[in-house]
MIGUTOR-256224 format. One record per residue (C-alpha): residue number from 1; residue in one letter; x, y, z. Coordinates in pm, 1 decimal, always signed. Each point is the difference from the previous one (the first is absolute). Example, Ala and Ser with C-alpha at 12.3 -4.5 7.8 and 13.67 -1.06 7.14 Angstrom:
<rs>
+-----+---+----------+----------+----------+
!   k ! r !       xx !       yy !       zz !
+-----+---+----------+----------+----------+
!   1 ! A !  +1230.0 !   -450.0 !   +780.0 !
!   2 ! S !   +137.0 !   +344.0 !    -66.0 !
+-----+---+----------+----------+----------+
</rs>
This chain:
<rs>
+-----+---+----------+----------+----------+
!   k ! r !       xx !       yy !       zz !
+-----+---+----------+----------+----------+
!   1 ! X !  -3294.3 !  +2055.3 ! +18303.2 !
!   2 ! X !   -379.8 !    -78.5 !    +77.6 !
!   3 ! X !   +108.3 !   -250.3 !   +276.9 !
!   4 ! X !   +247.1 !   +287.6 !   +141.0 !
!   5 ! X !   -308.0 !   +236.5 !    -36.0 !
!   6 ! X !   -214.6 !   -216.1 !   +246.4 !
!   7 ! X !   +257.1 !   -102.9 !   +279.3 !
!   8 ! X !    +35.4 !   +380.8 !    +28.0 !
!   9 ! X !   -360.3 !    +65.4 !    -23.1 !
!  10 ! X !    -31.0 !   -262.2 !   +309.6 !
!  11 ! X !   +301.1 !   +143.5 !   +200.4 !
!  12 ! X !   -192.0 !   +350.4 !     -1.6 !
!  13 ! X !   -288.5 !   -182.1 !   +130.3 !
!  14 ! X !   +172.2 !   -167.2 !   +293.8 !
!  15 ! X !   -102.3 !   +136.6 !   +361.5 !
!  16 ! X !   +363.8 !   +121.2 !    +33.7 !
!  17 ! X !    +11.8 !   +191.9 !   -331.8 !
!  18 ! X !   +184.2 !   +357.1 !   +123.5 !
!  19 ! X !   -279.7 !   +136.0 !   -273.4 !
!  20 ! X !   -265.9 !    -23.4 !   +259.5 !
!  21 ! X !   +149.6 !   +283.0 !   +258.3 !
!  22 ! X !   +172.1 !   +343.6 !    -10.0 !
!  23 ! X !   +300.2 !   +117.0 !   +168.8 !
!  24 ! X !    +51.0 !   +372.4 !   +105.1 !
!  25 ! X !   +233.4 !   +164.9 !   +239.9 !
!  26 ! X !   -160.6 !   +319.3 !   +105.6 !
!  27 ! X !    -36.2 !   +247.5 !   +300.5 !
!  28 ! X !   -319.8 !   +115.8 !   +144.1 !
!  29 ! X !    +21.4 !   +332.7 !   +158.1 !
!  30 ! X !   -195.4 !   +154.5 !   +261.4 !
!  31 ! X !   -155.7 !   +342.0 !   -139.8 !
!  32 ! X !     +4.8 !   +167.0 !   +350.8 !
!  33 ! X !   +333.2 !    -63.3 !    +61.2 !
!  34 ! X !   +377.6 !   -161.6 !    -74.2 !
!  35 ! X !    -97.5 !   -332.7 !   +110.7 !
!  36 ! X !    +51.3 !   -268.6 !   -308.9 !
!  37 ! X !    -47.6 !   -340.1 !    -27.5 !
!  38 ! X !   +176.0 !   -238.1 !   -243.5 !
!  39 ! X !   -173.9 !   -285.7 !   -153.3 !
!  40 ! X !    -24.2 !   -298.0 !   -247.1 !
!  41 ! X !   -325.3 !    +14.1 !   -190.6 !
!  42 ! X !   -118.0 !   -329.1 !   -152.1 !
!  43 ! X !   -308.7 !    +38.5 !   -222.1 !
!  44 ! X !   -191.1 !   -271.5 !   -188.9 !
!  45 ! X !     -4.8 !   +112.3 !   -368.4 !
!  46 ! X !    -77.7 !   -246.2 !   -352.7 !
!  47 ! X !   -307.3 !   -260.0 !    +28.0 !
!  48 ! X !    +68.5 !    +28.4 !   +396.2 !
!  49 ! X !   -366.8 !   +168.8 !    +97.0 !
!  50 ! X !    +94.1 !   +253.4 !   +274.0 !
!  51 ! X !   -226.9 !    -89.2 !   +333.2 !
!  52 ! X !    -16.3 !   +323.0 !   +134.5 !
!  53 ! X !   +217.7 !    -87.2 !   +293.1 !
!  54 ! X !   +345.7 !   +152.0 !   +162.4 !
!  55 ! X !   +209.2 !   -204.6 !   +167.8 !
!  56 ! X !   +276.7 !   +191.5 !   +198.6 !
!  57 ! X !   +276.0 !   -171.5 !   +117.0 !
!  58 ! X !   +237.2 !    +96.9 !   +334.5 !
!  59 ! X !   +335.8 !   -219.4 !    +23.3 !
!  60 ! X !   +196.9 !   -103.5 !   +271.2 !
!  61 ! X !   +238.3 !   +170.1 !   +219.5 !
!  62 ! X !   +278.8 !    +17.4 !   -255.5 !
!  63 ! X !   -179.0 !   +103.9 !   -309.1 !
!  64 ! X !   -156.9 !   -144.2 !   -291.4 !
!  65 ! X !    +77.0 !   -396.0 !   -108.9 !
!  66 ! X !    -57.6 !   -217.2 !   -278.0 !
!  67 ! X !   -322.1 !   -128.5 !   +193.6 !
!  68 ! X !   -165.7 !   +349.7 !    -26.7 !
!  69 ! X !    +79.4 !    +47.2 !   -380.4 !
!  70 ! X !   -133.2 !   -376.5 !    -66.1 !
!  71 ! X !   -330.9 !   +112.1 !   +215.8 !
!  72 ! X !    -73.7 !   +314.0 !   -176.1 !
!  73 ! X !    +98.1 !   -178.9 !   -363.4 !
!  74 ! X !   -281.5 !   -295.6 !    +92.1 !
!  75 ! X !   -247.9 !   +259.5 !   +163.2 !
!  76 ! X !    +37.6 !   +201.8 !   -358.6 !
!  77 ! X !    -45.0 !   -343.9 !   -162.5 !
!  78 ! X !   -344.2 !    -37.4 !   +166.3 !
!  79 ! X !    -83.6 !   +362.7 !   -109.8 !
!  80 ! X !    +81.5 !   +208.3 !   +279.3 !
!  81 ! X !   +231.3 !   +261.2 !    +28.1 !
!  82 ! X !   +331.0 !    -76.3 !   +254.6 !
!  83 ! X !   +159.9 !   +306.1 !   +141.6 !
!  84 ! X !   +311.2 !    -95.6 !   +213.2 !
!  85 ! X !   +111.8 !   +261.5 !   +212.7 !
!  86 ! X !   +405.6 !    +20.6 !    -26.9 !
!  87 ! X !    +77.5 !   +317.7 !   +181.3 !
!  88 ! X !    -99.0 !   +269.3 !   +180.2 !
!  89 ! X !    +76.7 !   +374.1 !   +127.4 !
!  90 ! X !   +183.0 !    -69.7 !   +334.2 !
!  91 ! X !    -22.5 !   -405.7 !     +9.1 !
!  92 ! X !   +357.7 !    -68.8 !    +57.5 !
!  93 ! X !    +28.2 !   +240.8 !   +311.3 !
!  94 ! X !   +157.3 !   -137.9 !   +277.1 !
!  95 ! X !    +84.3 !   +118.7 !   +363.8 !
!  96 ! X !     +2.6 !   -152.2 !   +316.1 !
!  97 ! X !   -287.6 !   +222.9 !   +150.6 !
!  98 ! X !   -295.1 !   -161.1 !    +60.5 !
!  99 ! X !   -236.8 !   +215.5 !   -141.9 !
! 100 ! X !   +120.7 !    -93.3 !   -340.3 !
! 101 ! X !   -196.4 !   -311.2 !    -51.8 !
! 102 ! X !   -292.4 !   +214.2 !    +52.5 !
! 103 ! X !    +95.4 !   +217.4 !   -283.1 !
! 104 ! X !    +98.8 !   -234.3 !   -229.0 !
! 105 ! X !   -335.5 !   -172.1 !    +29.0 !
! 106 ! X !   -187.8 !   +348.4 !    -67.1 !
! 107 ! X !   +190.0 !    +12.9 !   -325.9 !
! 108 ! X !    -69.3 !   -380.6 !    -92.3 !
! 109 ! X !   -359.5 !   +162.0 !    +12.2 !
! 110 ! X !    +72.1 !   +296.1 !   -171.0 !
! 111 ! X !   +122.6 !   -216.3 !   -303.5 !
! 112 ! X !   -305.2 !   -162.4 !    -17.0 !
! 113 ! X !   -199.5 !   +312.7 !    +11.7 !
! 114 ! X !   +199.5 !   +134.0 !   -280.6 !
! 115 ! X !    -48.4 !   -325.8 !   -189.7 !
! 116 ! X !   -349.1 !    -16.6 !    +25.3 !
! 117 ! X !    -25.0 !   +335.9 !   -176.3 !
! 118 ! X !   +125.4 !   -160.5 !   -259.7 !
! 119 ! X !   -234.9 !   -333.7 !    -40.7 !
! 120 ! X !   -340.9 !   +111.8 !   -216.0 !
! 121 ! X !   -248.5 !    +35.8 !   +210.8 !
! 122 ! X !   -206.9 !   -287.1 !   -169.9 !
! 123 ! X !   +238.0 !   -236.8 !   +105.0 !
! 124 ! X !    -45.6 !   -239.7 !   +293.3 !
! 125 ! X !   +339.8 !     +3.1 !   +245.9 !
! 126 ! X !   +222.2 !   -291.7 !   +174.5 !
! 127 ! X !   +275.9 !    +20.1 !   +174.3 !
! 128 ! X !   +244.1 !   -277.4 !    +94.6 !
! 129 ! X !   +291.0 !    +26.8 !   +228.1 !
! 130 ! X !   +303.2 !   -186.6 !    +86.9 !
! 131 ! X !   +166.7 !    +17.9 !   +367.6 !
! 132 ! X !    +47.8 !   +380.0 !   +112.8 !
! 133 ! X !   -230.9 !    +33.1 !   -388.5 !
! 134 ! X !   -292.0 !   -215.0 !   +210.1 !
! 135 ! X !    +29.9 !   +218.3 !   +314.6 !
! 136 ! X !    -35.9 !   +330.0 !   -258.2 !
! 137 ! X !   -291.4 !   -189.0 !   -178.0 !
! 138 ! X !   -169.9 !    -52.0 !   +344.5 !
! 139 ! X !     +7.9 !   +348.7 !    +87.9 !
! 140 ! X !   -130.1 !    +91.0 !   -344.0 !
! 141 ! X !   -287.0 !   -251.2 !   +105.1 !
! 142 ! X !    -89.4 !   +229.4 !   +285.0 !
! 143 ! X !    +76.4 !   +302.5 !   -158.1 !
! 144 ! X !   -158.2 !     +8.3 !   -354.0 !
! 145 ! X !   -333.4 !    -69.0 !   -107.8 !
! 146 ! X !    +43.3 !    -66.7 !   -354.5 !
! 147 ! X !   +203.3 !   -331.3 !    -35.3 !
! 148 ! X !   -230.2 !   -297.9 !    +81.4 !
! 149 ! X !   +224.4 !   -278.4 !    -50.5 !
! 150 ! X !   +353.7 !    -30.1 !   +231.1 !
! 151 ! X !   +254.5 !   -308.8 !    +26.5 !
! 152 ! X !   +292.3 !     -1.8 !   +233.6 !
! 153 ! X !   +287.4 !   -217.9 !    +32.4 !
! 154 ! X !   +233.8 !    -32.3 !   +260.7 !
! 155 ! X !   -136.7 !   +313.0 !   +170.9 !
! 156 ! X !    -89.0 !    +14.8 !   +374.7 !
! 157 ! X !    -83.5 !   +228.4 !   +279.5 !
! 158 ! X !    +20.1 !   +200.1 !   +230.3 !
! 159 ! X !   +275.1 !   +231.5 !   -167.7 !
! 160 ! X !   +164.8 !    +78.7 !   +294.7 !
! 161 ! X !    +55.6 !   -370.1 !   +140.9 !
! 162 ! X !    +94.2 !    -94.7 !   -366.5 !
! 163 ! X !   +272.4 !   +220.7 !    -27.0 !
! 164 ! X !   +140.7 !    -82.1 !   +355.9 !
! 165 ! X !     +5.5 !   -375.3 !    -70.2 !
! 166 ! X !   +112.1 !    -47.0 !   -335.3 !
! 167 ! X !   +287.3 !   -172.3 !   -124.0 !
! 168 ! X !    +25.1 !   +206.8 !   -344.0 !
! 169 ! X !   +344.7 !   +146.5 !     -9.5 !
! 170 ! X !    -83.6 !   +341.9 !     +3.1 !
! 171 ! X !   -231.3 !     -3.4 !   +243.9 !
! 172 ! X !   +206.4 !   -249.3 !   +253.0 !
! 173 ! X !   +336.0 !   +279.2 !    -77.7 !
! 174 ! X !   -227.5 !   +280.6 !    +62.6 !
! 175 ! X !   -118.5 !   -174.5 !   +328.8 !
! 176 ! X !   +308.2 !    -25.1 !   +130.6 !
! 177 ! X !   +132.1 !   +351.9 !    -46.2 !
! 178 ! X !   -362.6 !   +137.4 !   +155.5 !
! 179 ! X !    +75.3 !   -234.3 !   +312.5 !
! 180 ! X !   +309.6 !   +157.7 !    +46.7 !
! 181 ! X !   -101.5 !   +354.2 !   -118.5 !
! 182 ! X !   -334.7 !     +2.9 !   +243.1 !
! 183 ! X !    +93.4 !   -253.5 !   +269.1 !
! 184 ! X !   -289.4 !   -269.8 !   -116.3 !
! 185 ! X !    +85.6 !   -347.7 !   +139.3 !
! 186 ! X !   -293.7 !   -188.4 !    -73.1 !
! 187 ! X !   -211.6 !    -54.0 !   -317.6 !
! 188 ! X !   -314.5 !    +84.2 !   +171.8 !
! 189 ! X !   +154.6 !   +356.3 !   +123.9 !
! 190 ! X !   +134.5 !    +91.9 !   -327.6 !
! 191 ! X !   -372.5 !    -74.6 !   -150.9 !
! 192 ! X !   -143.1 !   +186.6 !   +277.5 !
! 193 ! X !   +210.9 !   +268.9 !   -123.4 !
! 194 ! X !    -68.5 !    -22.9 !   -361.3 !
! 195 ! X !   -346.1 !     -9.2 !    +39.9 !
! 196 ! X !    -15.1 !   +313.9 !   +162.7 !
! 197 ! X !   +103.0 !   +182.3 !   -324.3 !
! 198 ! X !   -184.5 !   -223.8 !   -213.6 !
! 199 ! X !   -400.4 !    +53.3 !    -65.1 !
! 200 ! X !    -31.9 !   -212.0 !   -291.2 !
! 201 ! X !    -41.6 !   -376.9 !   +143.6 !
! 202 ! X !   -237.7 !   -164.8 !   -255.9 !
! 203 ! X !   -151.4 !   -202.6 !   +313.8 !
! 204 ! X !   -118.6 !   +309.5 !   +182.7 !
! 205 ! X !   -158.3 !   +145.5 !   -311.7 !
! 206 ! X !   -357.3 !    -53.5 !   -130.0 !
! 207 ! X !    -36.0 !   -355.2 !   -235.6 !
! 208 ! X !    -64.7 !    +29.2 !   -383.2 !
! 209 ! X !   -371.6 !    +93.7 !    -98.0 !
! 210 ! X !   -205.6 !   -353.7 !     -0.1 !
! 211 ! X !    +28.8 !   -125.0 !   -352.0 !
! 212 ! X !   +339.4 !    +92.8 !    -44.2 !
! 213 ! X !   +207.7 !   -344.2 !   -114.3 !
! 214 ! X !   +330.2 !    -52.2 !   +268.4 !
! 215 ! X !   +183.3 !   -264.4 !    -46.4 !
! 216 ! X !   +348.6 !   -116.1 !   +230.7 !
! 217 ! X !   +309.9 !   -229.1 !    -56.9 !
! 218 ! X !   +139.5 !    -97.1 !   +333.1 !
! 219 ! X !   +349.5 !   -135.4 !    +10.7 !
! 220 ! X !    +23.3 !   -215.9 !   +232.2 !
! 221 ! X !   +352.0 !     +1.0 !    +75.1 !
! 222 ! X !    +78.2 !   +351.0 !     -8.9 !
! 223 ! X !   +249.8 !   +184.1 !   +207.4 !
! 224 ! X !    -25.9 !   +332.4 !   -215.7 !
! 225 ! X !   -328.8 !    +65.8 !    +30.9 !
! 226 ! X !    -70.1 !   -206.0 !   +270.7 !
! 227 ! X !   -299.2 !   -260.6 !    -47.2 !
! 228 ! X !   -209.6 !    +58.0 !   +307.4 !
! 229 ! X !    +13.7 !   +374.8 !   -131.3 !
! 230 ! X !   -129.9 !   -104.8 !   -336.8 !
! 231 ! X !   -289.5 !   -186.9 !   +152.3 !
! 232 ! X !    -92.7 !   +308.6 !   +218.7 !
! 233 ! X !    -18.2 !   +204.5 !   -331.3 !
! 234 ! X !   -205.5 !   -293.1 !   -166.3 !
! 235 ! X !   -226.4 !    -52.3 !   +301.3 !
! 236 ! X !    -50.6 !   +364.1 !    +52.3 !
! 237 ! X !    -86.4 !    +37.6 !   -393.9 !
! 238 ! X !   -198.0 !   -358.9 !    +29.5 !
! 239 ! X !   +170.8 !    -24.8 !   -320.3 !
! 240 ! X !     +7.2 !   -315.8 !   -189.8 !
! 241 ! X !   +321.5 !   -175.2 !    +61.0 !
! 242 ! X !   +277.2 !   -230.0 !   -162.6 !
! 243 ! X !   +230.7 !   -146.1 !   +200.5 !
! 244 ! X !   +318.6 !    -99.2 !   -147.1 !
! 245 ! X !   +265.1 !   -211.6 !   +198.0 !
! 246 ! X !   +343.6 !   +241.3 !    -51.7 !
! 247 ! X !   +176.2 !   +260.6 !   +104.1 !
! 248 ! X !    -37.6 !   +358.0 !   -139.7 !
! 249 ! X !   +187.9 !    -19.9 !   -297.9 !
! 250 ! X !    -64.9 !   -300.4 !   -135.3 !
! 251 ! X !   -355.2 !     +9.3 !   +119.1 !
! 252 ! X !    -35.6 !   +316.8 !   -202.2 !
! 253 ! X !   +124.0 !   -192.0 !   -288.5 !
! 254 ! X !   -176.8 !   -292.9 !    +33.3 !
! 255 ! X !   -350.3 !   +221.8 !     +4.8 !
! 256 ! X !    +96.4 !   +141.5 !   -321.0 !
! 257 ! X !   +111.3 !   -379.2 !   -138.1 !
! 258 ! X !   -298.0 !   -223.1 !   +133.7 !
! 259 ! X !   -262.6 !   +291.7 !    +22.9 !
! 260 ! X !    +50.8 !   +260.6 !   -308.0 !
! 261 ! X !   -360.1 !   -137.9 !   -161.7 !
! 262 ! X !   -149.3 !    +18.4 !   +345.8 !
! 263 ! X !   +131.6 !   +362.6 !    +44.6 !
! 264 ! X !   -143.2 !   +113.3 !   -340.6 !
! 265 ! X !   -305.6 !   -122.1 !    +28.2 !
! 266 ! X !    -94.5 !   +144.1 !   +366.5 !
! 267 ! X !   +153.1 !   +354.5 !    -73.9 !
! 268 ! X !   -168.3 !    -15.2 !   -362.5 !
! 269 ! X !   -282.6 !   -276.8 !    -61.4 !
! 270 ! X !   -314.8 !   +150.6 !   +114.1 !
+-----+---+----------+----------+----------+
</rs>
């Protein structure tokens, strides 16, 4: 019995122990409107010291995956609170109107604003975003002063050009339908018309303040968020860059598989 107790004690202290973090599924509500944000919250507890930092995680197109949950658990084990945004009001609206992209990005910013209301004033804030979540993250860096660390994976800009060139299935389908509806004949023409009703281009906004930590994973064989646009955004940020020789989905997986510890260090450690 004594041996069993010793084994259980060792397991409880193992780095992967579930008792190092607590998961809570909740809804953040905007006090001034009906806007809501669905989130998963992971908090350190027990023997894990709270380091006074919250990491907000924006998932890729298609929603939260096991990777976002894994990052959140890892951050909690490092002493940070992790908030994974799983849904928000109007996230899934779909239409062929070109202005929908402006609306969707504005809602993503509103989701961050509402989320930030639920983060203690004593906490520093980091933001991690993948794919379209990374594009949202780049906008947060330009529009909000409070976060001081940002890391994006497979994100690029200008957004209008990414939309016009991406091979992501929903964007490609909408492109074909818009070509037919509006009479577009080239990607450049399509991007130009998109840009007329989209004014949230990260590369046209001010860079984050000096001293803000900025990092970008560039996927060098990406056609979903074309690689050259990822470099454009990273260069605009003057970010620390990690290059992964991979396509979009495989590159996102490899960032998690090979660099999870570095990502946690970048977002949490001093």
